[in-house]
MMTF fields as JSON, N, C-alpha, C and O atoms, coordinates in Angstrom:
{
  "mmtfVersion": "1.0.0",
  "mmtfProducer": "UNKNOWN",
  "numBonds": 511,
  "numAtoms": 512,
  "numGroups": 128,
  "numChains": 1,
  "numModels": 1,
  "chainsPerModel": [1],
  "groupsPerChain": [128],
  "chainIdList": ["A"],
  "bondAtomList": [4, 2, 8, 6, 12, 10, 16, 14, 20, 18, 24, 22, 28, 26, 32, 30, 36, 34, 40, 38, 44, 42, 48, 46, 52, 50, 56, 54, 60, 58, 64, 62, 68, 66, 72, 70, 76, 74, 80, 78, 84, 82, 88, 86, 92, 90, 96, 94, 100, 98, 104, 102, 108, 106, 112, 110, 116, 114, 120, 118, 124, 122, 128, 126, 132, 130, 136, 134, 140, 138, 144, 142, 148, 146, 152, 150, 156, 154, 160, 158, 164, 162, 168, 166, 172, 170, 176, 174, 180, 178, 184, 182, 188, 186, 192, 190, 196, 194, 200, 198, 204, 202, 208, 206, 212, 210, 216, 214, 220, 218, 224, 222, 228, 226, 232, 230, 236, 234, 240, 238, 244, 242, 248, 246, 252, 250, 256, 254, 260, 258, 264, 262, 268, 266, 272, 270, 276, 274, 280, 278, 284, 282, 288, 286, 292, 290, 296, 294, 300, 298, 304, 302, 308, 306, 312, 310, 316, 314, 320, 318, 324, 322, 328, 326, 332, 330, 336, 334, 340, 338, 344, 342, 348, 346, 352, 350, 356, 354, 360, 358, 364, 362, 368, 366, 372, 370, 376, 374, 380, 378, 384, 382, 388, 386, 392, 390, 396, 394, 400, 398, 404, 402, 408, 406, 412, 410, 416, 414, 420, 418, 424, 422, 428, 426, 432, 430, 436, 434, 440, 438, 444, 442, 448, 446, 452, 450, 456, 454, 460, 458, 464, 462, 468, 466, 472, 470, 476, 474, 480, 478, 484, 482, 488, 486, 492, 490, 496, 494, 500, 498, 504, 502, 508, 506],
  "bondOrderList": [1, 1, 1, 1, 1, 1, 1, 1, 1, 1, 1, 1, 1, 1, 1, 1, 1, 1, 1, 1, 1, 1, 1, 1, 1, 1, 1, 1, 1, 1, 1, 1, 1, 1, 1, 1, 1, 1, 1, 1, 1, 1, 1, 1, 1, 1, 1, 1, 1, 1, 1, 1, 1, 1, 1, 1, 1, 1, 1, 1, 1, 1, 1, 1, 1, 1, 1, 1, 1, 1, 1, 1, 1, 1, 1, 1, 1, 1, 1, 1, 1, 1, 1, 1, 1, 1, 1, 1, 1, 1, 1, 1, 1, 1, 1, 1, 1, 1, 1, 1, 1, 1, 1, 1, 1, 1, 1, 1, 1, 1, 1, 1, 1, 1, 1, 1, 1, 1, 1, 1, 1, 1, 1, 1, 1, 1, 1],
  "groupList": [{"groupName": "MET", "atomNameList": ["N", "CA", "C", "O"], "elementList": ["N", "C", "C", "O"], "formalChargeList": [0, 0, 0, 0], "bondAtomList": [1, 0, 2, 1, 3, 2], "bondOrderList": [1, 1, 2], "singleLetterCode": "M", "chemCompType": "L-PEPTIDE LINKING"}, {"groupName": "ARG", "atomNameList": ["N", "CA", "C", "O"], "elementList": ["N", "C", "C", "O"], "formalChargeList": [0, 0, 0, 0], "bondAtomList": [1, 0, 2, 1, 3, 2], "bondOrderList": [1, 1, 2], "singleLetterCode": "R", "chemCompType": "L-PEPTIDE LINKING"}, {"groupName": "ILE", "atomNameList": ["N", "CA", "C", "O"], "elementList": ["N", "C", "C", "O"], "formalChargeList": [0, 0, 0, 0], "bondAtomList": [1, 0, 2, 1, 3, 2], "bondOrderList": [1, 1, 2], "singleLetterCode": "I", "chemCompType": "L-PEPTIDE LINKING"}, {"groupName": "ALA", "atomNameList": ["N", "CA", "C", "O"], "elementList": ["N", "C", "C", "O"], "formalChargeList": [0, 0, 0, 0], "bondAtomList": [1, 0, 2, 1, 3, 2], "bondOrderList": [1, 1, 2], "singleLetterCode": "A", "chemCompType": "L-PEPTIDE LINKING"}, {"groupName": "GLN", "atomNameList": ["N", "CA", "C", "O"], "elementList": ["N", "C", "C", "O"], "formalChargeList": [0, 0, 0, 0], "bondAtomList": [1, 0, 2, 1, 3, 2], "bondOrderList": [1, 1, 2], "singleLetterCode": "Q", "chemCompType": "L-PEPTIDE LINKING"}, {"groupName": "LEU", "atomNameList": ["N", "CA", "C", "O"], "elementList": ["N", "C", "C", "O"], "formalChargeList": [0, 0, 0, 0], "bondAtomList": [1, 0, 2, 1, 3, 2], "bondOrderList": [1, 1, 2], "singleLetterCode": "L", "chemCompType": "L-PEPTIDE LINKING"}, {"groupName": "GLU", "atomNameList": ["N", "CA", "C", "O"], "elementList": ["N", "C", "C", "O"], "formalChargeList": [0, 0, 0, 0], "bondAtomList": [1, 0, 2, 1, 3, 2], "bondOrderList": [1, 1, 2], "singleLetterCode": "E", "chemCompType": "L-PEPTIDE LINKING"}, {"groupName": "SER", "atomNameList": ["N", "CA", "C", "O"], "elementList": ["N", "C", "C", "O"], "formalChargeList": [0, 0, 0, 0], "bondAtomList": [1, 0, 2, 1, 3, 2], "bondOrderList": [1, 1, 2], "singleLetterCode": "S", "chemCompType": "L-PEPTIDE LINKING"}, {"groupName": "THR", "atomNameList": ["N", "CA", "C", "O"], "elementList": ["N", "C", "C", "O"], "formalChargeList": [0, 0, 0, 0], "bondAtomList": [1, 0, 2, 1, 3, 2], "bondOrderList": [1, 1, 2], "singleLetterCode": "T", "chemCompType": "L-PEPTIDE LINKING"}, {"groupName": "GLY", "atomNameList": ["N", "CA", "C", "O"], "elementList": ["N", "C", "C", "O"], "formalChargeList": [0, 0, 0, 0], "bondAtomList": [1, 0, 2, 1, 3, 2], "bondOrderList": [1, 1, 2], "singleLetterCode": "G", "chemCompType": "PEPTIDE LINKING"}, {"groupName": "VAL", "atomNameList": ["N", "CA", "C", "O"], "elementList": ["N", "C", "C", "O"], "formalChargeList": [0, 0, 0, 0], "bondAtomList": [1, 0, 2, 1, 3, 2], "bondOrderList": [1, 1, 2], "singleLetterCode": "V", "chemCompType": "L-PEPTIDE LINKING"}, {"groupName": "HIS", "atomNameList": ["N", "CA", "C", "O"], "elementList": ["N", "C", "C", "O"], "formalChargeList": [0, 0, 0, 0], "bondAtomList": [1, 0, 2, 1, 3, 2], "bondOrderList": [1, 1, 2], "singleLetterCode": "H", "chemCompType": "L-PEPTIDE LINKING"}, {"groupName": "TYR", "atomNameList": ["N", "CA", "C", "O"], "elementList": ["N", "C", "C", "O"], "formalChargeList": [0, 0, 0, 0], "bondAtomList": [1, 0, 2, 1, 3, 2], "bondOrderList": [1, 1, 2], "singleLetterCode": "Y", "chemCompType": "L-PEPTIDE LINKING"}, {"groupName": "PRO", "atomNameList": ["N", "CA", "C", "O"], "elementList": ["N", "C", "C", "O"], "formalChargeList": [0, 0, 0, 0], "bondAtomList": [1, 0, 2, 1, 3, 2], "bondOrderList": [1, 1, 2], "singleLetterCode": "P", "chemCompType": "L-PEPTIDE LINKING"}, {"groupName": "ASN", "atomNameList": ["N", "CA", "C", "O"], "elementList": ["N", "C", "C", "O"], "formalChargeList": [0, 0, 0, 0], "bondAtomList": [1, 0, 2, 1, 3, 2], "bondOrderList": [1, 1, 2], "singleLetterCode": "N", "chemCompType": "L-PEPTIDE LINKING"}, {"groupName": "ASP", "atomNameList": ["N", "CA", "C", "O"], "elementList": ["N", "C", "C", "O"], "formalChargeList": [0, 0, 0, 0], "bondAtomList": [1, 0, 2, 1, 3, 2], "bondOrderList": [1, 1, 2], "singleLetterCode": "D", "chemCompType": "L-PEPTIDE LINKING"}, {"groupName": "PHE", "atomNameList": ["N", "CA", "C", "O"], "elementList": ["N", "C", "C", "O"], "formalChargeList": [0, 0, 0, 0], "bondAtomList": [1, 0, 2, 1, 3, 2], "bondOrderList": [1, 1, 2], "singleLetterCode": "F", "chemCompType": "L-PEPTIDE LINKING"}, {"groupName": "CYS", "atomNameList": ["N", "CA", "C", "O"], "elementList": ["N", "C", "C", "O"], "formalChargeList": [0, 0, 0, 0], "bondAtomList": [1, 0, 2, 1, 3, 2], "bondOrderList": [1, 1, 2], "singleLetterCode": "C", "chemCompType": "L-PEPTIDE LINKING"}, {"groupName": "LYS", "atomNameList": ["N", "CA", "C", "O"], "elementList": ["N", "C", "C", "O"], "formalChargeList": [0, 0, 0, 0], "bondAtomList": [1, 0, 2, 1, 3, 2], "bondOrderList": [1, 1, 2], "singleLetterCode": "K", "chemCompType": "L-PEPTIDE LINKING"}],
  "groupTypeList": [0, 1, 2, 3, 4, 5, 6, 7, 1, 8, 9, 10, 9, 1, 11, 8, 5, 1, 12, 12, 6, 4, 6, 3, 5, 5, 13, 9, 2, 4, 1, 1, 3, 14, 14, 12, 1, 15, 12, 13, 6, 7, 3, 10, 1, 4, 10, 6, 5, 2, 1, 4, 5, 4, 7, 16, 9, 16, 7, 5, 7, 6, 2, 1, 8, 2, 5, 14, 9, 2, 4, 7, 14, 6, 10, 15, 17, 3, 4, 9, 3, 4, 5, 5, 3, 6, 18, 1, 5, 15, 2, 11, 18, 4, 2, 1, 4, 5, 1, 4, 10, 15, 18, 5, 5, 3, 3, 6, 4, 10, 1, 5, 6, 6, 7, 3, 3, 1, 4, 3, 17, 14, 10, 7, 6, 4, 16, 7],
  "groupIdList": [1, 2, 3, 4, 5, 6, 7, 8, 9, 10, 11, 12, 13, 14, 15, 16, 17, 18, 19, 20, 21, 22, 23, 24, 25, 26, 27, 28, 29, 30, 31, 32, 33, 34, 35, 36, 37, 38, 39, 40, 41, 42, 43, 44, 45, 46, 47, 48, 49, 50, 51, 52, 53, 54, 55, 56, 57, 58, 59, 60, 61, 62, 63, 64, 65, 66, 67, 68, 69, 70, 71, 72, 73, 74, 75, 76, 77, 78, 79, 80, 81, 82, 83, 84, 85, 86, 87, 88, 89, 90, 91, 92, 93, 94, 95, 96, 97, 98, 99, 100, 101, 102, 103, 104, 105, 106, 107, 108, 109, 110, 111, 112, 113, 114, 115, 116, 117, 118, 119, 120, 121, 122, 123, 124, 125, 126, 127, 128],
  "secStructList": [7, 7, 2, 2, 2, 2, 2, 2, 2, 2, 7, 7, 7, 2, 2, 2, 2, 2, 2, 2, 2, 2, 6, 6, 7, 1, 7, 7, 7, 3, 3, 7, 6, 6, 1, 7, 3, 3, 7, 7, 6, 2, 2, 2, 2, 2, 2, 2, 2, 2, 2, 2, 2, 2, 2, 6, 6, 7, 7, 2, 2, 2, 2, 2, 2, 2, 2, 2, 2, 2, 2, 6, 6, 7, 7, 7, 2, 2, 2, 2, 2, 2, 2, 2, 2, 2, 2, 2, 2, 2, 2, 2, 2, 2, 2, 2, 2, 2, 2, 2, 2, 2, 2, 2, 2, 2, 2, 2, 2, 2, 2, 2, 2, 2, 2, 2, 2, 2, 2, 2, 2, 2, 2, 2, 2, 2, 6, 7],
  "xCoordList": [-32.719, -33.189, -32.077, -30.897, -32.495, -31.578, -31.036, -31.583, -29.981, -29.235, -30.137, -29.952, -31.104, -31.961, -32.852, -33.13, -33.292, -34.057, -33.248, -33.701, -32.036, -31.161, -30.806, -30.758, -30.566, -30.325, -31.485, -31.293, -32.679, -33.902, -34.134, -34.487, -33.915, -34.181, -33.161, -33.462, -31.9, -30.857, -30.475, -29.847, -30.832, -30.445, -28.957, -28.4, -28.326, -26.894, -26.867, -27.555, -26.074, -26.012, -25.35, -24.562, -25.716, -25.307, -23.792, -23.213, -23.15, -21.664, -21.042, -20.071, -21.607, -21.111, -21.396, -20.552, -22.553, -22.881, -21.935, -21.523, -21.591, -20.688, -19.276, -18.549, -18.946, -17.621, -17.573, -16.57, -18.679, -18.727, -18.551, -17.883, -19.183, -19.016, -17.538, -16.945, -16.985, -15.542, -14.619, -13.617, -14.988, -14.175, -14.534, -14.085, -15.355, -15.768, -16.538, -16.408, -17.319, -18.155, -19.583, -20.303, -19.999, -21.281, -21.225, -21.133, -21.277, -21.214, -22.566, -23.601, -22.508, -23.71, -24.411, -25.571, -23.693, -24.341, -24.179, -23.07, -25.294, -25.329, -25.454, -25.841, -25.116, -25.257, -26.35, -26.382, -27.264, -28.339, -27.74, -26.591, -28.562, -28.135, -27.77, -26.903, -28.413, -28.134, -26.994, -26.721, -26.324, -25.123, -25.548, -24.662, -26.803, -27.263, -26.957, -27.007, -26.644, -26.436, -27.754, -28.766, -27.747, -28.967, -28.531, -27.823, -28.971, -28.587, -29.546, -30.761, -28.985, -29.896, -30.576, -30.116, -31.616, -32.357, -31.442, -31.583, -30.499, -29.579, -28.712, -28.131, -28.592, -27.736, -28.249, -27.464, -29.555, -30.093, -29.518, -29.013, -29.573, -29.037, -27.559, -27.011, -26.865, -25.421, -25.004, -24.069, -25.719, -25.369, -25.667, -24.885, -26.791, -27.075, -26.013, -25.639, -25.526, -24.487, -23.166, -22.468, -22.85, -21.656, -21.77, -20.823, -22.866, -23.07, -23.003, -22.402, -23.594, -23.553, -22.107, -21.671, -21.373, -19.94, -19.152, -18.265, -19.453, -18.698, -19.046, -18.167, -20.304, -20.673, -19.945, -19.746, -19.563, -18.824, -17.356, -16.605, -16.898, -15.559, -14.705, -13.491, -15.325, -14.535, -14.214, -15.065, -13.006, -12.603, -13.199, -13.637, -13.231, -13.755, -12.911, -13.445, -11.64, -10.774, -11.15, -11.223, -11.388, -11.838, -13.229, -13.48, -14.098, -15.461, -15.343, -16.068, -14.453, -14.281, -13.868, -14.374, -12.943, -12.503, -13.657, -13.824, -14.458, -15.643, -16.624, -17.094, -16.957, -17.932, -17.444, -18.227, -16.149, -15.611, -15.775, -16.11, -15.52, -15.719, -17.106, -17.354, -18.075, -19.476, -19.919, -20.584, -19.527, -19.932, -19.382, -20.062, -18.138, -17.519, -17.898, -17.58, -18.56, -18.973, -17.756, -17.875, -16.557, -15.346, -14.748, -13.814, -15.227, -14.745, -13.435, -13.447, -12.366, -11.144, -11.301, -11.168, -11.593, -11.886, -10.752, -10.983, -9.541, -8.358, -8.253, -8.01, -8.44, -8.396, -9.531, -9.35, -10.695, -11.82, -11.58, -11.847, -11.08, -10.778, -9.715, -9.82, -8.732, -7.691, -8.276, -7.956, -9.122, -9.741, -10.576, -10.531, -11.356, -12.157, -11.296, -11.636, -10.203, -9.325, -8.73, -8.633, -8.318, -7.745, -8.806, -8.529, -10.019, -11.071, -11.401, -11.64, -11.415, -11.635, -10.553, -10.861, -9.327, -8.223, -8.487, -8.364, -8.859, -9.204, -10.345, -10.288, -11.322, -12.493, -12.039, -12.438, -11.202, -10.731, -9.908, -9.993, -9.11, -8.294, -9.239, -9.024, -10.273, -11.214, -11.945, -12.18, -12.305, -12.939, -12.063, -12.525, -10.756, -9.797, -9.728, -9.771, -9.625, -9.597, -10.861, -10.802, -11.983, -13.243, -13.343, -13.896, -12.839, -12.847, -11.97, -12.322, -10.85, -9.994, -10.715, -10.694, -11.344, -12.109, -13.212, -13.459, -13.895, -14.951, -14.459, -15.122, -13.291, -12.753, -12.457, -12.758, -11.888, -11.602, -12.901, -12.966, -13.907, -15.193, -15.85, -16.423, -15.788, -16.359, -15.677, -16.336, -14.369, -13.628, -13.996, -14.173, -14.104, -14.491, -15.956, -16.247, -16.842, -18.186, -18.239, -18.934, -17.528, -17.521, -16.975, -17.54, -15.905, -15.306, -16.366, -16.537, -17.048, -18.021, -19.232, -19.75, -19.651, -20.76, -20.425, -21.25, -19.178, -18.707, -18.616, -18.95, -18.153, -18.065, -19.472, -19.705, -20.399, -21.779, -22.414, -23.165, -22.122, -22.667, -22.096, -22.825, -20.808, -20.214, -20.783, -21.009, -21.01, -21.603, -23.015, -23.399, -23.785, -25.173, -25.086, -25.912, -24.161, -23.999, -23.651, -24.209, -22.752, -22.36, -23.52, -23.655, -24.355, -25.456, -26.469, -26.947, -26.811, -27.758, -27.271, -28.082, -25.975, -25.457, -25.56, -25.741, -25.448, -25.545, -26.935, -27.102, -27.947, -29.323, -29.825, -30.992, -28.988, -29.428, -29.31, -29.645],
  "yCoordList": [-209.146, -207.986, -207.653, -207.942, -207.067, -206.722, -205.314, -204.541, -204.995, -203.73, -202.524, -201.555, -202.504, -201.373, -201.181, -200.041, -202.236, -202.105, -201.511, -200.608, -202.045, -201.521, -200.045, -199.237, -199.727, -198.363, -197.469, -196.401, -197.907, -197.164, -196.962, -195.881, -198.047, -198.028, -197.251, -196.74, -197.163, -196.476, -195.14, -194.325, -194.892, -193.622, -193.618, -192.57, -194.789, -194.909, -195.508, -196.49, -194.913, -195.345, -196.774, -197.24, -197.378, -198.76, -198.883, -199.9, -197.84, -197.896, -197.926, -198.647, -197.124, -197.084, -198.437, -198.947, -198.997, -200.264, -201.372, -202.235, -201.336, -202.321, -202.114, -203.068, -200.868, -200.518, -201.045, -201.601, -200.85, -201.368, -202.9, -203.456, -203.56, -205.029, -205.365, -206.24, -204.655, -204.854, -204.676, -205.374, -203.754, -203.407, -204.283, -204.031, -205.317, -206.255, -205.56, -205.96, -204.555, -203.883, -204.412, -204.15, -205.156, -205.743, -207.262, -207.8, -207.95, -209.444, -210.032, -209.366, -211.314, -212.049, -211.871, -212.253, -211.283, -211.092, -212.359, -212.872, -212.871, -214.079, -213.679, -212.555, -214.63, -214.447, -215.383, -216.56, -214.831, -215.668, -216.351, -216.12, -217.211, -217.97, -217.031, -217.359, -215.881, -214.932, -214.002, -213.026, -214.3, -213.54, -212.202, -211.404, -211.905, -210.722, -210.882, -211.986, -209.771, -209.766, -209.912, -209.344, -210.656, -210.782, -210.357, -211.089, -209.156, -208.597, -209.023, -209.022, -209.398, -209.771, -208.503, -207.376, -208.737, -207.58, -206.793, -205.575, -207.466, -206.753, -205.748, -204.889, -205.809, -204.891, -203.501, -202.558, -203.312, -201.93, -201.305, -200.184, -201.963, -201.416, -201.253, -200.324, -202.207, -202.115, -200.861, -200.158, -200.595, -199.422, -198.146, -197.195, -198.158, -196.982, -196.734, -195.591, -197.82, -197.713, -197.196, -196.373, -197.687, -197.243, -195.75, -195.019, -195.28, -193.868, -193.028, -191.954, -193.499, -192.764, -192.623, -191.529, -193.721, -193.659, -192.754, -192.035, -192.773, -191.827, -190.431, -189.571, -190.117, -188.759, -188.273, -187.075, -189.232, -188.939, -188.765, -188.421, -188.999, -188.813, -190.047, -189.955, -191.225, -192.451, -192.841, -192.736, -193.287, -193.784, -195.15, -195.8, -195.619, -196.943, -197.978, -198.986, -197.774, -198.738, -198.861, -199.964, -197.709, -197.738, -198.401, -199.148, -198.111, -198.698, -200.209, -200.942, -200.689, -202.11, -202.759, -203.822, -202.108, -202.613, -202.714, -203.717, -201.649, -201.575, -202.669, -203.379, -202.834, -203.788, -205.176, -206.024, -205.464, -206.787, -207.18, -208.314, -206.176, -206.461, -206.716, -207.56, -205.978, -206.195, -207.595, -208.344, -207.91, -209.135, -210.364, -211.386, -210.27, -211.435, -211.495, -212.463, -210.482, -210.397, -210.454, -210.832, -210.068, -210.068, -208.701, -208.5, -207.783, -206.367, -206.299, -206.637, -205.885, -205.577, -204.24, -203.219, -204.22, -202.965, -202.004, -200.812, -202.452, -201.594, -200.966, -199.767, -201.795, -201.243, -200.256, -199.237, -200.567, -199.633, -198.313, -197.236, -198.426, -197.187, -196.36, -195.134, -196.973, -196.274, -195.574, -194.425, -196.295, -195.733, -194.542, -193.533, -194.633, -193.455, -192.308, -191.151, -192.581, -191.517, -190.795, -189.568, -191.569, -190.944, -190.067, -188.977, -190.628, -189.898, -188.601, -187.561, -188.663, -187.469, -186.397, -185.208, -186.815, -185.857, -185.201, -183.986, -186.041, -185.504, -184.406, -183.333, -184.774, -183.825, -182.544, -181.463, -182.64, -181.401, -180.523, -179.295, -181.196, -180.488, -179.748, -178.574, -180.431, -179.827, -178.658, -177.644, -178.778, -177.689, -176.492, -175.376, -176.697, -175.548, -174.885, -173.658, -175.637, -175.113, -174.332, -173.231, -174.89, -174.219, -172.929, -171.955, -172.873, -171.633, -170.555, -169.376, -170.968, -170.047, -169.458, -168.25, -170.34, -169.871, -168.97, -167.965, -169.285, -168.414, -167.011, -166.023, -166.93, -165.626, -164.802, -163.612, -165.459, -164.783, -164.311, -163.218, -165.178, -164.787, -163.675, -162.77, -163.711, -162.595, -161.286, -160.257, -161.31, -160.072, -159.518, -158.312, -160.424, -160.006, -159.493, -158.525, -160.112, -159.645, -158.274, -157.431, -157.985, -156.636, -155.633, -154.551, -155.977, -155.076, -154.743, -153.598, -155.823, -155.608, -154.764, -153.928, -155.01, -154.23, -152.753, -151.875, -152.514, -151.107, -150.447, -149.272, -151.216, -150.682, -150.44, -149.441, -151.329, -151.163, -149.929, -149.213, -149.667, -148.464, -147.218, -146.255, -147.226, -146.057, -145.848, -144.71, -146.897, -146.784, -146.209, -145.383, -146.652, -146.122, -144.641, -143.866, -144.232, -142.814, -142.019, -140.941, -142.5, -141.759, -141.563, -140.501, -142.599, -142.556, -141.534, -140.73, -141.568, -140.635, -139.204, -138.293, -138.972, -137.666, -137.083, -135.876, -137.906, -137.429, -136.985, -136.13, -137.493, -137.11, -136.007, -135.626, -135.498, -134.475, -133.106, -132.123],
  "zCoordList": [-43.097, -43.849, -44.907, -44.708, -45.971, -46.993, -46.781, -45.993, -47.474, -47.232, -47.406, -46.671, -48.323, -48.517, -47.272, -46.899, -46.643, -45.443, -44.295, -43.591, -44.125, -43.07, -43.324, -42.397, -44.559, -44.932, -44.544, -43.962, -44.868, -44.591, -43.059, -42.588, -42.345, -40.886, -40.082, -39.003, -40.636, -39.842, -40.445, -39.77, -41.69, -42.347, -42.735, -43.059, -42.7, -43.054, -44.454, -44.735, -45.319, -46.724, -46.907, -46.084, -47.982, -48.23, -48.352, -47.968, -48.89, -48.988, -47.634, -47.404, -46.696, -45.326, -44.64, -43.902, -44.878, -44.263, -44.759, -43.985, -46.085, -46.594, -45.965, -45.687, -45.765, -45.153, -43.697, -43.251, -42.992, -41.608, -41.583, -40.711, -42.584, -42.651, -42.939, -42.308, -43.888, -44.264, -43.028, -42.868, -42.208, -41.006, -39.784, -38.666, -40.037, -38.992, -37.867, -36.71, -38.163, -37.221, -37.166, -36.203, -38.194, -38.293, -38.392, -39.496, -37.287, -37.352, -37.727, -37.702, -38.078, -38.26, -39.595, -39.754, -40.564, -41.891, -42.67, -42.823, -43.17, -44.005, -45.406, -45.726, -46.281, -47.703, -48.18, -47.821, -49.011, -49.621, -50.808, -51.184, -51.397, -52.587, -53.735, -54.545, -53.815, -54.898, -54.508, -55.207, -53.39, -52.855, -52.241, -51.934, -52.043, -51.38, -49.893, -49.352, -49.248, -47.826, -47.092, -47.503, -46.027, -45.178, -43.768, -43.076, -43.361, -42.089, -41.001, -41.197, -39.817, -38.717, -38.122, -38.304, -37.454, -36.813, -35.901, -35.789, -35.242, -34.343, -35.049, -34.388, -36.373, -37.094, -36.991, -37.094, -36.788, -36.659, -35.407, -35.466, -34.321, -33.08, -33.106, -32.513, -33.832, -33.91, -34.69, -34.305, -35.795, -36.625, -35.793, -35.793, -35.106, -34.244, -33.195, -32.93, -32.595, -31.594, -32.224, -31.632, -33.41, -34.123, -34.352, -34.059, -34.852, -35.177, -33.89, -33.88, -32.856, -31.555, -31.083, -30.723, -31.085, -30.645, -31.546, -31.084, -32.81, -33.693, -33.39, -33.459, -33.047, -32.68, -31.396, -31.192, -30.557, -29.337, -29.606, -28.693, -30.881, -31.237, -31.287, -31.471, -31.123, -31.191, -32.607, -33.49, -32.835, -34.146, -34.385, -33.436, -35.655, -35.94, -35.243, -34.781, -35.151, -34.46, -32.981, -32.437, -32.337, -30.948, -30.803, -29.857, -31.746, -31.733, -31.871, -31.198, -32.723, -32.921, -31.578, -31.218, -30.845, -29.58, -28.612, -27.919, -28.574, -27.667, -28.027, -27.138, -29.331, -29.77, -29.52, -29.093, -29.77, -29.489, -28.02, -27.677, -27.171, -25.749, -25.332, -24.471, -25.942, -25.678, -26.172, -25.457, -27.407, -28.041, -27.367, -27.272, -26.89, -26.255, -24.774, -24.083, -24.31, -22.899, -21.974, -20.809, -22.509, -21.763, -21.864, -22.641, -21.14, -21.156, -20.32, -19.137, -20.903, -20.14, -19.527, -20.202, -18.211, -17.503, -17.578, -17.779, -17.429, -17.484, -18.886, -19.025, -19.91, -21.288, -21.531, -22.197, -20.988, -21.16, -20.45, -20.983, -19.256, -18.503, -19.225, -19.26, -19.781, -20.529, -21.754, -22.059, -22.427, -23.632, -23.298, -24.002, -22.213, -21.813, -21.331, -21.577, -20.66, -20.202, -21.381, -21.382, -22.416, -23.6, -24.341, -24.843, -24.362, -25.111, -24.331, -24.944, -22.994, -22.219, -22.462, -22.544, -22.571, -22.892, -24.231, -24.383, -25.216, -26.55, -26.454, -27.055, -25.679, -25.519, -24.882, -25.313, -23.852, -23.168, -24.117, -24.095, -24.949, -25.949, -26.915, -27.215, -27.394, -28.283, -27.641, -28.299, -26.383, -25.635, -25.613, -25.853, -25.318, -25.274, -26.64, -26.726, -27.673, -29.042, -29.341, -29.887, -28.991, -29.315, -28.525, -29.038, -27.313, -26.495, -27.161, -27.164, -27.711, -28.456, -29.665, -29.902, -30.41, -31.57, -31.168, -31.835, -30.097, -29.58, -29.245, -29.559, -28.607, -28.27, -29.591, -29.674, -30.55, -31.794, -32.51, -33.073, -32.459, -33.103, -32.338, -32.944, -31.023, -30.222, -30.502, -30.65, -30.578, -30.853, -32.262, -32.433, -33.262, -34.569, -34.603, -35.306, -33.878, -33.825, -33.293, -33.86, -32.205, -31.612, -32.641, -32.806, -33.317, -34.301, -35.417, -35.837, -35.851, -36.937, -36.47, -37.21, -35.241, -34.663, -34.546, -34.803, -34.146, -34.045, -35.397, -35.546, -36.412, -37.744, -38.289, -38.97, -38.001, -38.502, -37.862, -38.524, -36.564, -35.901, -36.556, -36.796, -36.847, -37.511, -38.898, -39.308, -39.608, -40.946, -40.877, -41.706, -39.881, -39.694, -39.353, -39.835, -38.576, -38.235, -39.451, -39.652, -40.274, -41.462, -42.443, -43.05, -42.592, -43.424, -42.986, -43.786, -41.649, -41.09, -41.148, -41.318, -41.014, -41.065, -42.47, -42.626, -43.465, -44.889, -45.19, -46.059, -44.548, -44.775, -43.842, -43.923, -42.978, -42.056, -42.639, -41.978]
}
């Protein structure tokens, strides 16, 4: 399939698809006589997997390691376990940071609600 078809089926732009190819994340791409890329059907699933792993916070370098293990059918379990342990630490750090932001936002919300209540009281007192 051509790049426009892959773009349409995955929702990923052609510049990103070319970047994935450049980063060796999309194997099996052939070139036609006119030098157009010809993507295999498996590229759809590969792009979807890349996007899913990115949404989980994996870097393209980490994704490349994962994909290489899957494609070679030789997963280094120790390396995979280490990668997941590191990712879990990153996630826990993000959770702590988000909780801190949530506390700040909650305090600001209370302050604004109290100010809004005082403003409403002042307006109603003026019309009494």
